[in-house]
N, CA, C and O atoms as a GROMACS GRO file, in nm:
protein
  464
    1MET      N    1   0.940  -1.568  -1.294
    1MET     CA    2   0.840  -1.670  -1.318
    1MET      C    3   0.752  -1.679  -1.194
    1MET      O    4   0.801  -1.698  -1.083
    2SER      N    5   0.622  -1.666  -1.214
    2SER     CA    6   0.533  -1.670  -1.099
    2SER      C    7   0.483  -1.811  -1.076
    2SER      O    8   0.466  -1.889  -1.170
    3LYS      N    9   0.459  -1.842  -0.952
    3LYS     CA   10   0.414  -1.974  -0.912
    3LYS      C   11   0.262  -1.973  -0.906
    3LYS      O   12   0.203  -1.884  -0.845
    4LYS      N   13   0.199  -2.069  -0.970
    4LYS     CA   14   0.053  -2.081  -0.967
    4LYS      C   15   0.014  -2.159  -0.842
    4LYS      O   16   0.077  -2.258  -0.806
    5HIS      N   17  -0.091  -2.113  -0.779
    5HIS     CA   18  -0.142  -2.180  -0.661
    5HIS      C   19  -0.276  -2.243  -0.693
    5HIS      O   20  -0.354  -2.189  -0.771
    6ASN      N   21  -0.300  -2.354  -0.635
    6ASN     CA   22  -0.431  -2.418  -0.647
    6ASN      C   23  -0.504  -2.393  -0.516
    6ASN      O   24  -0.496  -2.473  -0.422
    7PHE      N   25  -0.576  -2.282  -0.512
    7PHE     CA   26  -0.645  -2.244  -0.390
    7PHE      C   27  -0.778  -2.316  -0.379
    7PHE      O   28  -0.846  -2.342  -0.478
    8THR      N   29  -0.811  -2.348  -0.256
    8THR     CA   30  -0.946  -2.393  -0.224
    8THR      C   31  -1.021  -2.270  -0.174
    8THR      O   32  -0.961  -2.164  -0.156
    9ARG      N   33  -1.148  -2.284  -0.151
    9ARG     CA   34  -1.222  -2.170  -0.094
    9ARG      C   35  -1.160  -2.125   0.037
    9ARG      O   36  -1.144  -2.005   0.062
   10ASP      N   37  -1.125  -2.220   0.122
   10ASP     CA   38  -1.069  -2.187   0.253
   10ASP      C   39  -0.932  -2.122   0.242
   10ASP      O   40  -0.906  -2.021   0.307
   11THR      N   41  -0.844  -2.180   0.159
   11THR     CA   42  -0.710  -2.122   0.150
   11THR      C   43  -0.713  -1.987   0.078
   11THR      O   44  -0.633  -1.899   0.109
   12ALA      N   45  -0.806  -1.970  -0.016
   12ALA     CA   46  -0.820  -1.840  -0.083
   12ALA      C   47  -0.869  -1.735   0.016
   12ALA      O   48  -0.819  -1.622   0.018
   13ALA      N   49  -0.965  -1.772   0.098
   13ALA     CA   50  -1.018  -1.677   0.198
   13ALA      C   51  -0.907  -1.640   0.298
   13ALA      O   52  -0.894  -1.523   0.336
   14GLU      N   53  -0.828  -1.738   0.339
   14GLU     CA   54  -0.717  -1.710   0.432
   14GLU      C   55  -0.614  -1.619   0.366
   14GLU      O   56  -0.562  -1.528   0.430
   15GLY      N   57  -0.583  -1.644   0.240
   15GLY     CA   58  -0.486  -1.563   0.169
   15GLY      C   59  -0.531  -1.419   0.153
   15GLY      O   60  -0.453  -1.326   0.171
   16VAL      N   61  -0.658  -1.401   0.118
   16VAL     CA   62  -0.713  -1.266   0.102
   16VAL      C   63  -0.713  -1.194   0.237
   16VAL      O   64  -0.680  -1.076   0.245
   17GLU      N   65  -0.750  -1.266   0.341
   17GLU     CA   66  -0.750  -1.206   0.475
   17GLU      C   67  -0.610  -1.160   0.514
   17GLU      O   68  -0.592  -1.051   0.570
   18LYS      N   69  -0.511  -1.242   0.485
   18LYS     CA   70  -0.372  -1.207   0.516
   18LYS      C   71  -0.328  -1.083   0.437
   18LYS      O   72  -0.265  -0.993   0.492
   19ALA      N   73  -0.362  -1.078   0.308
   19ALA     CA   74  -0.325  -0.964   0.224
   19ALA      C   75  -0.394  -0.837   0.272
   19ALA      O   76  -0.331  -0.731   0.281
   20LEU      N   77  -0.522  -0.847   0.302
   20LEU     CA   78  -0.596  -0.729   0.348
   20LEU      C   79  -0.544  -0.679   0.482
   20LEU      O   80  -0.543  -0.559   0.507
   21LYS      N   81  -0.500  -0.771   0.568
   21LYS     CA   82  -0.445  -0.731   0.697
   21LYS      C   83  -0.318  -0.647   0.677
   21LYS      O   84  -0.295  -0.552   0.751
   22MET      N   85  -0.237  -0.683   0.577
   22MET     CA   86  -0.115  -0.606   0.550
   22MET      C   87  -0.149  -0.467   0.496
   22MET      O   88  -0.072  -0.373   0.517
   23LEU      N   89  -0.262  -0.454   0.429
   23LEU     CA   90  -0.298  -0.327   0.365
   23LEU      C   91  -0.401  -0.246   0.441
   23LEU      O   92  -0.435  -0.135   0.402
   24GLU      N   93  -0.452  -0.303   0.553
   24GLU     CA   94  -0.556  -0.232   0.627
   24GLU      C   95  -0.499  -0.108   0.694
   24GLU      O   96  -0.380  -0.101   0.725
   25GLY      N   97  -0.585  -0.014   0.714
   25GLY     CA   98  -0.544   0.113   0.771
   25GLY      C   99  -0.581   0.223   0.673
   25GLY      O  100  -0.574   0.204   0.552
   26ARG      N  101  -0.620   0.332   0.725
   26ARG     CA  102  -0.670   0.442   0.642
   26ARG      C  103  -0.566   0.495   0.543
   26ARG      O  104  -0.603   0.542   0.436
   27TRP      N  105  -0.439   0.486   0.577
   27TRP     CA  106  -0.336   0.557   0.500
   27TRP      C  107  -0.246   0.468   0.416
   27TRP      O  108  -0.176   0.520   0.328
   28LYS      N  109  -0.243   0.338   0.440
   28LYS     CA  110  -0.144   0.253   0.373
   28LYS      C  111  -0.154   0.257   0.222
   28LYS      O  112  -0.053   0.270   0.154
   29LEU      N  113  -0.274   0.245   0.168
   29LEU     CA  114  -0.288   0.246   0.022
   29LEU      C  115  -0.248   0.381  -0.036
   29LEU      O  116  -0.190   0.387  -0.145
   30ILE      N  117  -0.279   0.488   0.035
   30ILE     CA  118  -0.240   0.622  -0.012
   30ILE      C  119  -0.088   0.633  -0.014
   30ILE      O  120  -0.030   0.687  -0.109
   31ILE      N  121  -0.023   0.584   0.089
   31ILE     CA  122   0.124   0.584   0.094
   31ILE      C  123   0.178   0.505  -0.025
   31ILE      O  124   0.270   0.550  -0.093
   32LEU      N  125   0.122   0.387  -0.049
   32LEU     CA  126   0.170   0.304  -0.159
   32LEU      C  127   0.156   0.374  -0.294
   32LEU      O  128   0.248   0.369  -0.375
   33PHE      N  129   0.043   0.439  -0.317
   33PHE     CA  130   0.024   0.508  -0.444
   33PHE      C  131   0.127   0.620  -0.464
   33PHE      O  132   0.167   0.647  -0.577
   34HIS      N  133   0.170   0.683  -0.356
   34HIS     CA  134   0.273   0.786  -0.368
   34HIS      C  135   0.410   0.726  -0.398
   34HIS      O  136   0.496   0.794  -0.454
   35LEU      N  137   0.430   0.601  -0.363
   35LEU     CA  138   0.561   0.537  -0.383
   35LEU      C  139   0.569   0.450  -0.508
   35LEU      O  140   0.678   0.406  -0.546
   36PHE      N  141   0.455   0.423  -0.573
   36PHE     CA  142   0.458   0.341  -0.695
   36PHE      C  143   0.542   0.406  -0.803
   36PHE      O  144   0.561   0.528  -0.804
   37GLY      N  145   0.592   0.325  -0.892
   37GLY     CA  146   0.669   0.376  -1.005
   37GLY      C  147   0.813   0.407  -0.970
   37GLY      O  148   0.879   0.484  -1.039
   38GLY      N  149   0.862   0.348  -0.862
   38GLY     CA  150   1.001   0.368  -0.825
   38GLY      C  151   1.029   0.497  -0.752
   38GLY      O  152   1.145   0.536  -0.738
   39GLN      N  153   0.925   0.564  -0.704
   39GLN     CA  154   0.945   0.688  -0.630
   39GLN      C  155   1.022   0.661  -0.501
   39GLN      O  156   0.996   0.563  -0.430
   40VAL      N  157   1.117   0.748  -0.472
   40VAL     CA  158   1.190   0.746  -0.346
   40VAL      C  159   1.162   0.881  -0.281
   40VAL      O  160   1.204   0.985  -0.331
   41LEU      N  161   1.090   0.878  -0.169
   41LEU     CA  162   1.047   1.002  -0.106
   41LEU      C  163   1.096   1.012   0.037
   41LEU      O  164   1.101   0.913   0.111
   42ARG      N  165   1.134   1.133   0.073
   42ARG     CA  166   1.170   1.160   0.212
   42ARG      C  167   1.044   1.157   0.296
   42ARG      O  168   0.933   1.175   0.245
   43PHE      N  169   1.062   1.135   0.425
   43PHE     CA  170   0.950   1.134   0.518
   43PHE      C  171   0.871   1.263   0.507
   43PHE      O  172   0.748   1.262   0.501
   44SER      N  173   0.942   1.376   0.503
   44SER     CA  174   0.874   1.506   0.499
   44SER      C  175   0.794   1.523   0.369
   44SER      O  176   0.688   1.587   0.369
   45ASP      N  177   0.844   1.467   0.258
   45ASP     CA  178   0.770   1.475   0.131
   45ASP      C  179   0.641   1.395   0.137
   45ASP      O  180   0.537   1.438   0.087
   46LEU      N  181   0.648   1.278   0.199
   46LEU     CA  182   0.527   1.196   0.216
   46LEU      C  183   0.427   1.269   0.306
   46LEU      O  184   0.307   1.272   0.278
   47GLU      N  185   0.478   1.328   0.412
   47GLU     CA  186   0.391   1.399   0.506
   47GLU      C  187   0.319   1.515   0.436
   47GLU      O  188   0.200   1.538   0.460
   48LYS      N  189   0.390   1.588   0.351
   48LYS     CA  190   0.330   1.699   0.277
   48LYS      C  191   0.230   1.650   0.172
   48LYS      O  192   0.128   1.714   0.148
   49ALA      N  193   0.262   1.536   0.109
   49ALA     CA  194   0.179   1.486  -0.001
   49ALA      C  195   0.047   1.425   0.046
   49ALA      O  196  -0.050   1.420  -0.030
   50ILE      N  197   0.042   1.379   0.171
   50ILE     CA  198  -0.076   1.311   0.221
   50ILE      C  199  -0.151   1.403   0.316
   50ILE      O  200  -0.116   1.416   0.433
   51ASP      N  201  -0.252   1.466   0.263
   51ASP     CA  202  -0.330   1.564   0.338
   51ASP      C  203  -0.404   1.498   0.454
   51ASP      O  204  -0.477   1.400   0.435
   52GLY      N  205  -0.385   1.552   0.573
   52GLY     CA  206  -0.460   1.506   0.688
   52GLY      C  207  -0.393   1.398   0.772
   52GLY      O  208  -0.445   1.362   0.877
   53ILE      N  209  -0.279   1.347   0.729
   53ILE     CA  210  -0.212   1.242   0.808
   53ILE      C  211  -0.123   1.308   0.914
   53ILE      O  212  -0.053   1.406   0.886
   54SER      N  213  -0.127   1.253   1.034
   54SER     CA  214  -0.039   1.305   1.140
   54SER      C  215   0.098   1.239   1.127
   54SER      O  216   0.111   1.132   1.068
   55GLN      N  217   0.197   1.304   1.182
   55GLN     CA  218   0.332   1.250   1.180
   55GLN      C  219   0.336   1.113   1.249
   55GLN      O  220   0.399   1.019   1.199
   56LYS      N  221   0.267   1.103   1.362
   56LYS     CA  222   0.263   0.977   1.437
   56LYS      C  223   0.202   0.865   1.353
   56LYS      O  224   0.253   0.753   1.351
   57MET      N  225   0.092   0.894   1.284
   57MET     CA  226   0.024   0.793   1.204
   57MET      C  227   0.109   0.754   1.083
   57MET      O  228   0.115   0.636   1.048
   58LEU      N  229   0.176   0.850   1.020
   58LEU     CA  230   0.262   0.819   0.906
   58LEU      C  231   0.376   0.727   0.950
   58LEU      O  232   0.408   0.630   0.882
   59ILE      N  233   0.436   0.759   1.062
   59ILE     CA  234   0.544   0.673   1.116
   59ILE      C  235   0.492   0.532   1.140
   59ILE      O  236   0.556   0.434   1.101
   60GLN      N  237   0.377   0.522   1.204
   60GLN     CA  238   0.318   0.392   1.237
   60GLN      C  239   0.289   0.310   1.110
   60GLN      O  240   0.324   0.193   1.103
   61GLN      N  241   0.225   0.373   1.013
   61GLN     CA  242   0.188   0.302   0.890
   61GLN      C  243   0.313   0.261   0.811
   61GLN      O  244   0.318   0.151   0.757
   62LEU      N  245   0.414   0.350   0.804
   62LEU     CA  246   0.538   0.315   0.734
   62LEU      C  247   0.610   0.200   0.804
   62LEU      O  248   0.665   0.112   0.738
   63ARG      N  249   0.612   0.200   0.936
   63ARG     CA  250   0.677   0.090   1.009
   63ARG      C  251   0.607  -0.042   0.981
   63ARG      O  252   0.674  -0.144   0.961
   64GLN      N  253   0.474  -0.042   0.979
   64GLN     CA  254   0.400  -0.166   0.950
   64GLN      C  255   0.428  -0.214   0.808
   64GLN      O  256   0.449  -0.333   0.786
   65LEU      N  257   0.429  -0.121   0.713
   65LEU     CA  258   0.459  -0.158   0.574
   65LEU      C  259   0.602  -0.210   0.561
   65LEU      O  260   0.629  -0.303   0.483
   66GLU      N  261   0.693  -0.151   0.636
   66GLU     CA  262   0.832  -0.197   0.635
   66GLU      C  263   0.843  -0.336   0.697
   66GLU      O  264   0.910  -0.424   0.643
   67ASN      N  265   0.776  -0.358   0.810
   67ASN     CA  266   0.780  -0.489   0.876
   67ASN      C  267   0.720  -0.599   0.789
   67ASN      O  268   0.760  -0.714   0.798
   68ASP      N  269   0.622  -0.562   0.704
   68ASP     CA  270   0.560  -0.659   0.615
   68ASP      C  271   0.639  -0.678   0.485
   68ASP      O  272   0.601  -0.760   0.402
   69GLY      N  273   0.748  -0.605   0.468
   69GLY     CA  274   0.833  -0.622   0.351
   69GLY      C  275   0.784  -0.550   0.226
   69GLY      O  276   0.826  -0.581   0.115
   70ILE      N  277   0.694  -0.453   0.244
   70ILE     CA  278   0.636  -0.382   0.131
   70ILE      C  279   0.713  -0.253   0.102
   70ILE      O  280   0.729  -0.214  -0.014
   71VAL      N  281   0.760  -0.188   0.207
   71VAL     CA  282   0.832  -0.062   0.196
   71VAL      C  283   0.972  -0.079   0.253
   71VAL      O  284   0.994  -0.154   0.348
   72ARG      N  285   1.067  -0.009   0.191
   72ARG     CA  286   1.205  -0.011   0.240
   72ARG      C  287   1.240   0.127   0.292
   72ARG      O  288   1.212   0.228   0.228
   73ARG      N  289   1.300   0.130   0.408
   73ARG     CA  290   1.344   0.256   0.472
   73ARG      C  291   1.493   0.270   0.450
   73ARG      O  292   1.571   0.180   0.480
   74ILE      N  293   1.532   0.385   0.395
   74ILE     CA  294   1.673   0.411   0.365
   74ILE      C  295   1.719   0.526   0.455
   74ILE      O  296   1.667   0.637   0.448
   75VAL      N  297   1.817   0.497   0.538
   75VAL     CA  298   1.869   0.599   0.630
   75VAL      C  299   2.005   0.646   0.578
   75VAL      O  300   2.096   0.566   0.559
   76HIS      N  301   2.016   0.776   0.555
   76HIS     CA  302   2.142   0.838   0.515
   76HIS      C  303   2.200   0.902   0.641
   76HIS      O  304   2.142   0.994   0.699
   77HIS      N  305   2.316   0.852   0.681
   77HIS     CA  306   2.378   0.903   0.803
   77HIS      C  307   2.450   1.033   0.772
   77HIS      O  308   2.564   1.035   0.727
   78GLN      N  309   2.380   1.140   0.797
   78GLN     CA  310   2.432   1.274   0.774
   78GLN      C  311   2.364   1.370   0.870
   78GLN      O  312   2.270   1.332   0.941
   79VAL      N  313   2.410   1.492   0.872
   79VAL     CA  314   2.347   1.594   0.956
   79VAL      C  315   2.295   1.703   0.864
   79VAL      O  316   2.374   1.759   0.787
   80PRO      N  317   2.167   1.737   0.868
   80PRO     CA  318   2.062   1.671   0.945
   80PRO      C  319   2.030   1.532   0.888
   80PRO      O  320   2.058   1.506   0.772
   81PRO      N  321   1.972   1.445   0.970
   81PRO     CA  322   1.943   1.309   0.925
   81PRO      C  323   1.848   1.309   0.806
   81PRO      O  324   1.758   1.392   0.796
   82LYS      N  325   1.870   1.216   0.716
   82LYS     CA  326   1.786   1.205   0.597
   82LYS      C  327   1.734   1.061   0.590
   82LYS      O  328   1.811   0.966   0.587
   83VAL      N  329   1.601   1.047   0.588
   83VAL     CA  330   1.538   0.916   0.579
   83VAL      C  331   1.447   0.917   0.457
   83VAL      O  332   1.365   1.007   0.441
   84GLU      N  333   1.461   0.817   0.372
   84GLU     CA  334   1.379   0.805   0.252
   84GLU      C  335   1.306   0.671   0.253
   84GLU      O  336   1.347   0.576   0.320
   85TYR      N  337   1.199   0.668   0.178
   85TYR     CA  338   1.119   0.546   0.168
   85TYR      C  339   1.094   0.514   0.021
   85TYR      O  340   1.076   0.603  -0.062
   86CYS      N  341   1.094   0.386  -0.010
   86CYS     CA  342   1.060   0.338  -0.143
   86CYS      C  343   0.995   0.201  -0.127
   86CYS      O  344   0.998   0.141  -0.019
   87LEU      N  345   0.938   0.152  -0.234
   87LEU     CA  346   0.879   0.019  -0.231
   87LEU      C  347   0.986  -0.085  -0.256
   87LEU      O  348   1.080  -0.062  -0.332
   88THR      N  349   0.972  -0.199  -0.192
   88THR     CA  350   1.055  -0.313  -0.226
   88THR      C  351   1.006  -0.365  -0.361
   88THR      O  352   0.901  -0.322  -0.409
   89ASP      N  353   1.079  -0.455  -0.422
   89ASP     CA  354   1.032  -0.515  -0.548
   89ASP      C  355   0.897  -0.582  -0.527
   89ASP      O  356   0.809  -0.574  -0.612
   90TRP      N  357   0.882  -0.649  -0.414
   90TRP     CA  358   0.756  -0.717  -0.383
   90TRP      C  359   0.644  -0.615  -0.365
   90TRP      O  360   0.532  -0.637  -0.411
   91GLY      N  361   0.672  -0.504  -0.300
   91GLY     CA  362   0.574  -0.398  -0.284
   91GLY      C  363   0.535  -0.337  -0.418
   91GLY      O  364   0.417  -0.309  -0.441
   92GLN      N  365   0.633  -0.317  -0.506
   92GLN     CA  366   0.604  -0.262  -0.639
   92GLN      C  367   0.518  -0.358  -0.720
   92GLN      O  368   0.439  -0.316  -0.804
   93SER      N  369   0.533  -0.488  -0.696
   93SER     CA  370   0.455  -0.587  -0.771
   93SER      C  371   0.307  -0.582  -0.735
   93SER      O  372   0.226  -0.646  -0.802
   94LEU      N  373   0.272  -0.508  -0.632
   94LEU     CA  374   0.133  -0.491  -0.593
   94LEU      C  375   0.059  -0.394  -0.687
   94LEU      O  376  -0.064  -0.394  -0.692
   95CYS      N  377   0.133  -0.311  -0.759
   95CYS     CA  378   0.074  -0.208  -0.845
   95CYS      C  379  -0.028  -0.263  -0.945
   95CYS      O  380  -0.138  -0.208  -0.952
   96PRO      N  381   0.001  -0.368  -1.021
   96PRO     CA  382  -0.101  -0.418  -1.115
   96PRO      C  383  -0.230  -0.464  -1.046
   96PRO      O  384  -0.339  -0.447  -1.099
   97ALA      N  385  -0.217  -0.522  -0.928
   97ALA     CA  386  -0.336  -0.568  -0.855
   97ALA      C  387  -0.421  -0.449  -0.812
   97ALA      O  388  -0.543  -0.454  -0.821
   98LEU      N  389  -0.357  -0.343  -0.766
   98LEU     CA  390  -0.432  -0.224  -0.725
   98LEU      C  391  -0.490  -0.151  -0.846
   98LEU      O  392  -0.599  -0.094  -0.838
   99ASP      N  393  -0.418  -0.152  -0.958
   99ASP     CA  394  -0.472  -0.095  -1.081
   99ASP      C  395  -0.598  -0.172  -1.123
   99ASP      O  396  -0.698  -0.112  -1.163
  100ALA      N  397  -0.592  -0.304  -1.113
  100ALA     CA  398  -0.709  -0.386  -1.148
  100ALA      C  399  -0.825  -0.356  -1.054
  100ALA      O  400  -0.940  -0.353  -1.097
  101LEU      N  401  -0.796  -0.334  -0.927
  101LEU     CA  402  -0.901  -0.299  -0.831
  101LEU      C  403  -0.964  -0.164  -0.866
  101LEU      O  404  -1.086  -0.148  -0.856
  102LEU      N  405  -0.883  -0.068  -0.906
  102LEU     CA  406  -0.935   0.063  -0.948
  102LEU      C  407  -1.023   0.049  -1.072
  102LEU      O  408  -1.130   0.109  -1.079
  103ASP      N  409  -0.978  -0.032  -1.169
  103ASP     CA  410  -1.059  -0.055  -1.289
  103ASP      C  411  -1.192  -0.121  -1.253
  103ASP      O  412  -1.296  -0.083  -1.306
  104TRP      N  413  -1.186  -0.217  -1.164
  104TRP     CA  414  -1.308  -0.286  -1.120
  104TRP      C  415  -1.405  -0.186  -1.055
  104TRP      O  416  -1.524  -0.188  -1.086
  105ALA      N  417  -1.355  -0.101  -0.967
  105ALA     CA  418  -1.439  -0.005  -0.897
  105ALA      C  419  -1.500   0.097  -0.995
  105ALA      O  420  -1.613   0.142  -0.977
  106ALA      N  421  -1.423   0.133  -1.098
  106ALA     CA  422  -1.472   0.231  -1.196
  106ALA      C  423  -1.586   0.174  -1.281
  106ALA      O  424  -1.662   0.250  -1.341
  107GLN      N  425  -1.598   0.044  -1.285
  107GLN     CA  426  -1.702  -0.021  -1.366
  107GLN      C  427  -1.830  -0.046  -1.287
  107GLN      O  428  -1.920  -0.114  -1.335
  108GLN      N  429  -1.838   0.008  -1.167
  108GLN     CA  430  -1.957  -0.015  -1.084
  108GLN      C  431  -2.082   0.030  -1.159
  108GLN      O  432  -2.088   0.142  -1.209
  109PRO      N  433  -2.181  -0.058  -1.166
  109PRO     CA  434  -2.305  -0.019  -1.234
  109PRO      C  435  -2.374   0.092  -1.156
  109PRO      O  436  -2.358   0.104  -1.035
  110ALA      N  437  -2.450   0.171  -1.228
  110ALA     CA  438  -2.525   0.280  -1.165
  110ALA      C  439  -2.621   0.221  -1.062
  110ALA      O  440  -2.687   0.119  -1.086
  111GLN      N  441  -2.628   0.287  -0.949
  111GLN     CA  442  -2.718   0.242  -0.843
  111GLN      C  443  -2.860   0.282  -0.877
  111GLN      O  444  -2.885   0.396  -0.916
  112THR      N  445  -2.952   0.189  -0.864
  112THR     CA  446  -3.093   0.220  -0.888
  112THR      C  447  -3.168   0.209  -0.758
  112THR      O  448  -3.139   0.123  -0.674
  113GLU      N  449  -3.263   0.295  -0.742
  113GLU     CA  450  -3.346   0.294  -0.622
  113GLU      C  451  -3.441   0.175  -0.631
  113GLU      O  452  -3.506   0.153  -0.733
  114THR      N  453  -3.449   0.101  -0.524
  114THR     CA  454  -3.544  -0.010  -0.519
  114THR      C  455  -3.639   0.014  -0.402
  114THR      O  456  -3.600   0.062  -0.296
  115THR      N  457  -3.761  -0.021  -0.425
  115THR     CA  458  -3.859  -0.006  -0.316
  115THR      C  459  -3.879  -0.142  -0.252
  115THR      O  460  -3.901  -0.242  -0.320
  116PRO      N  461  -3.871  -0.144  -0.119
  116PRO     CA  462  -3.886  -0.274  -0.050
  116PRO      C  463  -4.026  -0.328  -0.058
  116PRO      O  464  -4.053  -0.436  -0.005
   0.00000   0.00000   0.00000
């Protein structure tokens, strides 16, 4: 059961700012899309799947997502070490909002040239 909020302009702006801060960064949304749908991926699989991301940046972005409660890090104590990542339930609940954002962006009206 979801809780309805009665936002004011100020509290809505603060809430959006807080949400965007958790998702800011070039790679976070890409990481999330790879993990949606219950995917559990090893670090190396994420690194291969995301073209152009450095190991350092992937580690940094995953740590931030983990600290914000969006991603869960699973460590399997074995040799060689195995670390996997998946979304928390709260992180997975972000999927419909991002789908809605994609739908919204796809509906962008054609740009027309205007003369000043």
